C-alpha angles and dihedrals in degrees: 000000000000120000117201111233091212106046101011092236113161118218133163100230146351143100095252137032113270091213107042102013097238110161113233119225111258120239107246113195109224123192116245112254117252111246119203117221118244112241094215094061120092115236110225109182117205115217093201097237139082103285119196112256118203109221129157115231116252111248095217093060124083114239096226125141128184116240118238110260132024119317094216127064118249114270132195118239108216098203095048113118114232113219096212123100128205124249113294096204126214109339117190114237114215130189116241108237095202094051113115112214092202097237123114121210112269111253094187095239113129129196111252118240116254110263127180126007117010128198115224109236092215106046101011092236113159111223132174102196139030138048095250127057113254091214105046104007096236121139115269121227099252137107124249093237092059094049115097121241114283114265114231110242116230111225147079134271091304093080115112122231134178120272111253091229109036100011093233113149110264139160119258114259094020135098119267110250092215107044103013097236114149115228109231092198125218106338 
């Protein structure tokens, strides 16, 4: 991801910022300089493995090494509680008569879908058409089937439309200012 140093806009690719137009510096591949070896340095090649090193043991150290595994045999602790129970056998399972399952009996009455003008629960704007509030942009409580067909807007490329990813208003053919997705337009 590229972050613009001027406006802090984040975008996945490009040579200039899609928001402010700042040109990004191009990556120029430079060859690594050739370094001559110094003749007075000793070359100590590393073979990459565990090479055997000859070293005499120090006489003041004891040559003791712990064996792998415990030195003592396993012992039982008599007062230790075992967390395993015996078999319980066949236990009868009974239904609780006073238990409420949380479901009421179905009466067949259904809530009608919202038709006509709707009041936005956030800004109290009254609106007759559309799924999003024209004032604050929040989703209105209505079903898609009750909404009328979308009216084609008359205008040019300056009309705003929702981003396909985050639904923020954006201009067609530009990059979304919120999520950075580029609108590919009508393909």
